[in-house]
C-alpha positions as CSV (number, residue, x, y, z in Angstrom):
1,X,0.0,0.0,0.0
2,X,1.1,3.5,-0.7
3,X,-0.5,5.2,2.4
4,X,-3.4,6.5,0.4
5,X,-7.0,6.9,1.5
6,X,-7.7,3.2,1.5
7,X,-4.8,2.5,3.9
8,X,-6.4,1.7,7.3
9,X,-3.2,2.9,9.0
10,X,-3.8,6.3,7.6
11,X,-7.4,6.8,8.7
12,X,-6.7,9.6,11.2
13,X,-9.2,8.2,13.7
14,X,-9.8,9.9,17.1
15,X,-8.3,8.6,20.3
16,X,-10.8,9.3,23.0
17,X,-11.2,10.6,25.6
18,X,-8.3,12.9,24.6
19,X,-9.7,13.5,21.1
20,X,-6.3,13.4,19.4
21,X,-5.5,11.8,16.1
22,X,-4.1,8.2,16.3
23,X,-2.1,8.8,13.1
24,X,-0.5,12.2,13.4
25,X,-1.1,13.0,17.1
26,X,-2.8,16.4,16.4
27,X,-6.1,17.6,17.7
28,X,-8.9,15.6,16.1
29,X,-10.3,16.3,13.5
30,X,-6.8,17.1,12.2
31,X,-6.3,18.8,8.8
32,X,-5.9,15.5,6.9
33,X,-9.1,14.1,8.5
34,X,-10.9,17.3,7.6
35,X,-9.9,17.0,4.0
36,X,-10.9,13.3,4.0
37,X,-14.3,14.0,5.6
38,X,-15.1,16.7,3.0
39,X,-14.3,14.2,0.3
40,X,-16.3,11.4,1.9
41,X,-19.3,13.5,2.5
42,X,-19.2,15.4,-0.8
43,X,-22.8,16.4,-1.6
44,X,-23.9,15.3,1.9
45,X,-22.9,18.3,4.0
46,X,-25.9,18.0,6.4
47,X,-24.9,14.4,7.2
48,X,-21.3,15.6,7.9
49,X,-22.6,18.3,10.2
50,X,-24.7,15.8,12.1
51,X,-21.7,13.4,12.4
52,X,-19.4,16.2,13.6
53,X,-22.1,17.4,16.0
54,X,-22.3,14.0,17.6
55,X,-18.5,14.0,18.0
56,X,-18.7,17.5,19.5
57,X,-21.2,16.4,22.0
58,X,-19.0,13.5,23.1
59,X,-15.9,15.6,23.2
60,X,-17.7,18.2,25.3
61,X,-18.2,15.5,27.9
62,X,-14.7,14.2,27.7
63,X,-12.9,17.5,27.5
64,X,-14.7,19.4,30.3
65,X,-11.7,21.8,30.8
66,X,-11.9,23.1,27.2
67,X,-14.3,26.0,26.6
68,X,-17.2,25.0,24.5
69,X,-16.6,27.8,21.9
70,X,-13.1,26.3,21.3
71,X,-14.5,22.8,20.8
72,X,-17.2,24.2,18.5
73,X,-14.6,25.9,16.4
74,X,-12.4,22.7,16.4
75,X,-15.2,20.3,15.4
76,X,-17.5,22.3,13.2
77,X,-16.0,25.7,12.7
78,X,-13.9,24.6,9.7
79,X,-16.9,23.4,7.7
80,X,-17.4,25.5,4.5
81,X,-20.5,27.6,4.7
82,X,-23.2,27.0,2.1
83,X,-24.8,30.0,0.4
84,X,-28.4,30.5,1.1
85,X,-30.8,31.1,-1.8
86,X,-33.6,33.1,-0.2
């Protein structure tokens, strides 16, 4: 394997309760995981928001010392905004 997206050793999964990346050690979701999630959920942005919201809820319980606004930015603040057609 070349370490691509299909390589399970390169999945950038979260290690809980610390919510760090098992692959690179960064805060989860790390930049590589963010890119991968955007690719995996292409066209399904609401589903990605629900998934990350559930991760945020769990992380809020695990990381009680981290302000909620910081966790919100970390888990969902990086999502691209969709334009509204009102």
